[in-house]
TIZA-292115 format. One record per residue (C-alpha): residue number from 1; residue in one letter; chain; x, y, z. Coordinates in Angstrom, 2 decimals. Example, Ala and Ser with C-alpha at 12.3 -4.5 7.8 and 13.67 -1.06 7.14 Angstrom:
2
<node 1; A; A; <12.30; -4.50; 7.80>>
<node 2; S; A; <13.67; -1.06; 7.14>>
END
This chain:
203
<node 1; P; A; <6.69; -27.51; 5.31>>
<node 2; Y; A; <8.04; -24.51; 7.29>>
<node 3; G; A; <10.75; -25.46; 9.94>>
<node 4; F; A; <12.62; -23.18; 12.24>>
<node 5; S; A; <15.15; -22.10; 9.39>>
<node 6; V; A; <12.26; -20.27; 7.52>>
<node 7; I; A; <11.17; -18.47; 11.02>>
<node 8; E; A; <14.82; -17.45; 11.39>>
<node 9; K; A; <14.71; -15.77; 8.12>>
<node 10; F; A; <11.40; -14.19; 8.91>>
<node 11; L; A; <12.73; -12.97; 12.18>>
<node 12; S; A; <15.92; -11.70; 10.47>>
<node 13; G; A; <13.93; -9.67; 8.03>>
<node 14; A; A; <11.99; -8.03; 10.87>>
<node 15; R; A; <15.28; -7.53; 12.84>>
<node 16; S; A; <16.74; -5.57; 9.95>>
<node 17; I; A; <13.86; -3.10; 9.78>>
<node 18; D; A; <13.96; -2.87; 13.83>>
<node 19; Q; A; <17.69; -1.80; 13.40>>
<node 20; H; A; <16.90; 0.57; 10.45>>
<node 21; F; A; <14.05; 2.18; 12.36>>
<node 22; H; A; <16.31; 2.62; 15.43>>
<node 23; S; A; <19.41; 4.05; 13.79>>
<node 24; A; A; <18.33; 5.68; 10.22>>
<node 25; P; A; <18.04; 9.48; 10.35>>
<node 26; F; A; <14.38; 10.67; 10.26>>
<node 27; E; A; <14.75; 11.97; 6.63>>
<node 28; S; A; <15.74; 8.44; 5.29>>
<node 29; N; A; <13.86; 6.31; 7.99>>
<node 30; I; A; <11.16; 4.17; 5.96>>
<node 31; P; A; <8.62; 3.43; 9.04>>
<node 32; V; A; <8.92; 7.07; 10.27>>
<node 33; L; A; <8.44; 8.62; 6.94>>
<node 34; L; A; <5.28; 6.47; 6.34>>
<node 35; G; A; <4.00; 7.29; 9.87>>
<node 36; L; A; <4.45; 10.93; 9.08>>
<node 37; L; A; <2.52; 10.51; 5.81>>
<node 38; S; A; <-0.38; 8.88; 7.75>>
<node 39; V; A; <-0.50; 11.82; 10.30>>
<node 40; W; A; <-0.31; 14.29; 7.28>>
<node 41; N; A; <-3.21; 12.53; 5.33>>
<node 42; V; A; <-5.46; 11.86; 8.34>>
<node 43; S; A; <-5.04; 14.80; 10.77>>
<node 44; F; A; <-4.11; 17.68; 8.35>>
<node 45; L; A; <-5.61; 16.73; 5.01>>
<node 46; G; A; <-8.56; 15.03; 6.48>>
<node 47; Y; A; <-8.51; 11.98; 4.46>>
<node 48; P; A; <-9.91; 9.23; 6.91>>
<node 49; A; A; <-8.98; 6.06; 5.02>>
<node 50; R; A; <-6.13; 4.28; 3.52>>
<node 51; A; A; <-6.02; 1.35; 1.02>>
<node 52; I; A; <-3.50; -1.28; 1.22>>
<node 53; L; A; <-2.92; -2.84; -2.46>>
<node 54; P; A; <-0.49; -5.89; -2.41>>
<node 55; Y; A; <-0.06; -6.97; -6.15>>
<node 56; T; A; <0.29; -10.51; -5.19>>
<node 57; Q; A; <-2.27; -13.01; -4.08>>
<node 58; A; A; <0.25; -14.36; -1.54>>
<node 59; L; A; <-0.58; -11.16; 0.46>>
<node 60; E; A; <-4.23; -11.33; 0.46>>
<node 61; K; A; <-4.41; -11.32; 4.43>>
<node 62; L; A; <-2.09; -8.42; 4.55>>
<node 63; A; A; <-4.68; -5.70; 4.71>>
<node 64; P; A; <-6.91; -7.39; 7.10>>
<node 65; H; A; <-3.80; -7.88; 9.35>>
<node 66; I; A; <-2.72; -4.24; 9.15>>
<node 67; Q; A; <-6.33; -3.07; 9.50>>
<node 68; Q; A; <-6.51; -4.83; 12.98>>
<node 69; V; A; <-3.06; -3.91; 14.24>>
<node 70; S; A; <-3.53; -0.22; 12.94>>
<node 71; M; A; <-7.10; 0.61; 13.97>>
<node 72; E; A; <-6.92; -1.10; 17.44>>
<node 73; S; A; <-3.60; 0.67; 18.05>>
<node 74; N; A; <-4.24; 4.18; 16.66>>
<node 75; G; A; <-8.07; 4.36; 16.90>>
<node 76; K; A; <-8.13; 6.49; 19.80>>
<node 77; G; A; <-10.00; 9.59; 20.70>>
<node 78; V; A; <-8.19; 10.62; 23.60>>
<node 79; S; A; <-4.51; 11.37; 24.60>>
<node 80; I; A; <-2.49; 9.05; 27.00>>
<node 81; D; A; <-3.69; 11.22; 30.01>>
<node 82; G; A; <-7.30; 11.05; 29.05>>
<node 83; V; A; <-7.66; 14.35; 27.37>>
<node 84; R; A; <-10.00; 14.46; 24.33>>
<node 85; L; A; <-7.96; 14.79; 21.04>>
<node 86; P; A; <-8.63; 18.26; 19.18>>
<node 87; F; A; <-8.02; 16.34; 15.90>>
<node 88; E; A; <-8.96; 13.17; 13.99>>
<node 89; A; A; <-6.45; 10.42; 14.60>>
<node 90; G; A; <-6.21; 6.95; 13.12>>
<node 91; E; A; <-7.31; 5.86; 9.62>>
<node 92; I; A; <-9.80; 3.30; 8.21>>
<node 93; D; A; <-7.51; 0.59; 6.64>>
<node 94; F; A; <-8.79; -1.77; 3.99>>
<node 95; G; A; <-7.61; -3.26; 0.84>>
<node 96; E; A; <-7.51; -6.23; -1.60>>
<node 97; P; A; <-4.80; -7.85; -3.78>>
<node 98; G; A; <-4.01; -6.32; -7.06>>
<node 99; T; A; <-6.76; -6.85; -9.75>>
<node 100; N; A; <-9.37; -7.83; -7.13>>
<node 101; G; A; <-9.29; -4.26; -5.87>>
<node 102; Q; A; <-9.28; -2.85; -9.38>>
<node 103; H; A; <-12.57; -4.64; -10.13>>
<node 104; S; A; <-14.06; -3.69; -6.70>>
<node 105; F; A; <-13.21; -0.13; -5.44>>
<node 106; Y; A; <-10.63; 1.63; -7.66>>
<node 107; Q; A; <-13.35; 3.62; -9.41>>
<node 108; L; A; <-14.12; 5.47; -6.18>>
<node 109; I; A; <-10.32; 5.83; -5.52>>
<node 110; H; A; <-9.76; 7.45; -9.08>>
<node 111; Q; A; <-13.06; 9.33; -9.16>>
<node 112; G; A; <-14.66; 9.65; -5.86>>
<node 113; R; A; <-13.18; 10.26; -2.41>>
<node 114; V; A; <-9.53; 10.80; -1.98>>
<node 115; I; A; <-7.94; 7.74; -0.37>>
<node 116; P; A; <-4.45; 7.50; 0.03>>
<node 117; C; A; <-2.99; 4.17; -1.32>>
<node 118; D; A; <-0.20; 1.88; -0.51>>
<node 119; F; A; <0.86; -0.14; -3.54>>
<node 120; I; A; <3.00; -3.08; -2.61>>
<node 121; G; A; <4.83; -5.05; -5.68>>
<node 122; I; A; <7.14; -7.78; -5.84>>
<node 123; V; A; <10.01; -7.85; -8.58>>
<node 124; K; A; <10.45; -11.51; -8.79>>
<node 125; S; A; <7.28; -13.69; -9.05>>
<node 126; Q; A; <7.02; -16.71; -6.98>>
<node 127; Q; A; <5.35; -18.69; -9.84>>
<node 128; P; A; <5.23; -16.81; -13.12>>
<node 129; V; A; <2.70; -18.44; -15.74>>
<node 130; Y; A; <3.26; -18.25; -19.36>>
<node 131; L; A; <0.37; -18.89; -21.52>>
<node 132; K; A; <0.65; -20.25; -25.05>>
<node 133; D; A; <0.75; -17.28; -27.69>>
<node 134; E; A; <0.87; -14.60; -24.83>>
<node 135; V; A; <3.68; -12.07; -25.10>>
<node 136; V; A; <4.22; -11.50; -21.39>>
<node 137; N; A; <3.60; -13.56; -18.23>>
<node 138; N; A; <0.89; -13.06; -15.77>>
<node 139; H; A; <3.28; -11.40; -13.33>>
<node 140; D; A; <4.57; -9.00; -15.64>>
<node 141; E; A; <1.01; -8.10; -16.69>>
<node 142; L; A; <0.22; -7.70; -13.02>>
<node 143; M; A; <3.34; -5.42; -12.52>>
<node 144; S; A; <2.24; -3.24; -15.34>>
<node 145; N; A; <-0.86; -2.47; -13.45>>
<node 146; F; A; <1.09; -1.98; -10.20>>
<node 147; F; A; <3.20; 0.71; -12.04>>
<node 148; A; A; <0.17; 2.18; -14.02>>
<node 149; Q; A; <-2.24; 2.81; -11.17>>
<node 150; P; A; <0.04; 5.29; -8.94>>
<node 151; D; A; <0.87; 7.09; -12.17>>
<node 152; A; A; <-2.93; 7.41; -13.07>>
<node 153; L; A; <-3.74; 8.65; -9.60>>
<node 154; A; A; <-0.89; 11.11; -9.45>>
<node 155; Y; A; <-1.51; 12.65; -13.04>>
<node 156; G; A; <-5.24; 11.81; -13.90>>
<node 157; K; A; <-6.82; 12.40; -17.47>>
<node 158; T; A; <-8.46; 15.63; -18.77>>
<node 159; P; A; <-11.61; 15.34; -20.95>>
<node 160; E; A; <-9.40; 16.44; -23.82>>
<node 161; Q; A; <-6.89; 13.58; -23.33>>
<node 162; L; A; <-9.79; 11.16; -23.29>>
<node 163; Q; A; <-11.38; 12.65; -26.39>>
<node 164; S; A; <-7.97; 12.37; -28.26>>
<node 165; E; A; <-8.11; 8.54; -27.02>>
<node 166; N; A; <-11.86; 7.98; -28.16>>
<node 167; V; A; <-12.87; 7.67; -24.54>>
<node 168; A; A; <-16.24; 8.93; -23.07>>
<node 169; P; A; <-15.61; 12.29; -21.26>>
<node 170; H; A; <-17.29; 11.23; -17.90>>
<node 171; L; A; <-14.53; 8.94; -17.30>>
<node 172; T; A; <-12.25; 11.94; -16.53>>
<node 173; F; A; <-10.27; 11.63; -13.30>>
<node 174; T; A; <-8.44; 14.66; -11.74>>
<node 175; G; A; <-5.20; 13.13; -10.43>>
<node 176; N; A; <-3.21; 14.73; -7.69>>
<node 177; R; A; <-4.18; 11.85; -5.52>>
<node 178; P; A; <-1.85; 10.61; -2.93>>
<node 179; S; A; <-0.13; 6.99; -2.93>>
<node 180; L; A; <3.11; 5.44; -2.26>>
<node 181; S; A; <4.69; 2.23; -3.64>>
<node 182; L; A; <6.83; -0.41; -1.77>>
<node 183; L; A; <8.55; -2.65; -4.30>>
<node 184; L; A; <10.28; -5.71; -2.74>>
<node 185; P; A; <12.78; -7.77; -4.69>>
<node 186; S; A; <11.04; -11.06; -3.90>>
<node 187; L; A; <8.55; -12.42; -1.53>>
<node 188; D; A; <10.46; -14.91; 0.94>>
<node 189; A; A; <10.35; -15.19; 4.51>>
<node 190; Y; A; <13.13; -12.34; 5.00>>
<node 191; R; A; <11.15; -9.83; 2.95>>
<node 192; I; A; <7.86; -10.63; 4.67>>
<node 193; G; A; <9.42; -9.95; 7.99>>
<node 194; Q; A; <10.74; -6.73; 6.66>>
<node 195; L; A; <7.34; -5.69; 5.35>>
<node 196; L; A; <5.45; -6.54; 8.54>>
<node 197; A; A; <7.99; -4.68; 10.61>>
<node 198; I; A; <7.76; -1.60; 8.30>>
<node 199; Y; A; <3.97; -1.54; 8.94>>
<node 200; E; A; <4.18; -2.22; 12.72>>
<node 201; H; A; <6.80; 0.58; 13.30>>
<node 202; R; A; <4.91; 2.84; 10.97>>
<node 203; I; A; <1.79; 2.14; 13.57>>
END
């Protein structure tokens, strides 16, 4: 079902990021900024892992792909001339789509170890589903989670806030946990090309 016209769009999306990476100044260069954040989080702040969290099932294989590319490329212990690095390099990449991850490891991300997160959202759903008597469709509900998770990681909840909401105090989470959000207008071949190129240049 996918012919050369689709591949052309994919390659065109990747090329647009290649050109952006080559020409944009560092302060507005998306892959450069993301790469610097990784260096900061791993080598300076000592956070060894990164979660890649796409809020669409269509990108369920993105995290394993980036895991392979990133951990193989940047999983080095020595410099290019063979000298042992005096700092930790590379990160442990993992992830799951949307609510799969929320029911799997988000507890650790919110309350346990600090794990920088990449949230990836899509504005326009490929296949929105409206259920009878439901106020919002499944995509709108998913996107409300996409926006709420980084907010919760940033701000947390104090015991006093939880008490005012009649929630048990042991569910307190501190906030001040790093994350970033990438919001794509749609998930077509062009945007997928852009997304993969962003991560490859970041690596």
